[in-house]
C-alpha positions as CSV (number, residue, x, y, z in Angstrom):
1,X,60.7,152.8,84.2
2,X,62.0,151.4,87.5
3,X,62.4,155.0,88.9
4,X,58.8,155.8,88.0
5,X,57.6,152.6,89.7
6,X,59.7,153.5,92.9
7,X,58.2,157.0,92.8
8,X,54.7,155.6,92.6
9,X,55.3,153.2,95.5
10,X,56.7,156.0,97.6
11,X,53.7,158.2,96.7
12,X,51.3,155.5,97.7
13,X,53.0,155.0,101.0
14,X,53.0,158.7,101.7
15,X,49.3,158.9,101.0
16,X,48.4,156.2,103.4
17,X,50.7,157.0,106.3
18,X,48.9,160.0,107.8
19,X,45.6,158.1,107.9
20,X,47.0,154.9,109.4
21,X,49.4,156.5,111.9
22,X,46.8,157.5,114.5
23,X,45.1,154.2,114.3
24,X,48.3,152.1,114.6
25,X,49.7,153.6,117.8
26,X,52.5,155.9,119.0
27,X,55.4,154.7,116.9
28,X,54.3,152.5,114.1
29,X,56.9,150.5,112.3
30,X,57.4,147.2,110.7
31,X,56.6,145.5,107.5
32,X,52.9,145.2,108.1
33,X,52.5,148.9,108.8
34,X,54.5,149.7,105.6
35,X,52.4,147.4,103.5
36,X,49.2,148.7,105.0
37,X,50.3,152.3,104.2
38,X,51.2,151.4,100.7
39,X,48.0,149.5,100.1
40,X,45.8,152.3,101.5
41,X,47.7,154.8,99.4
42,X,47.3,152.7,96.3
43,X,43.5,152.6,96.9
44,X,43.4,156.4,97.3
45,X,45.5,156.9,94.2
46,X,43.3,154.5,92.1
47,X,40.1,156.2,93.4
48,X,41.5,159.6,92.4
49,X,42.5,158.3,89.0
50,X,39.0,156.7,88.5
51,X,37.3,159.9,89.5
52,X,39.4,161.9,87.0
53,X,38.6,159.4,84.2
54,X,34.9,159.5,85.0
55,X,35.0,163.3,85.1
56,X,36.8,163.4,81.7
57,X,34.8,160.8,79.8
58,X,31.4,161.3,81.4
């Protein structure tokens, strides 16, 4: 279960990083950038999941 959670956190961070990197500057780093990447990736993941659920059950 813990490995699945770590995989989900890593996936969310990877989803948000390409979007935020150009906005953040040349070499983004730090806890705030990491949290922002994770949060944006989580929002993208939840939007995709919600879209799939709507598509299936509509």
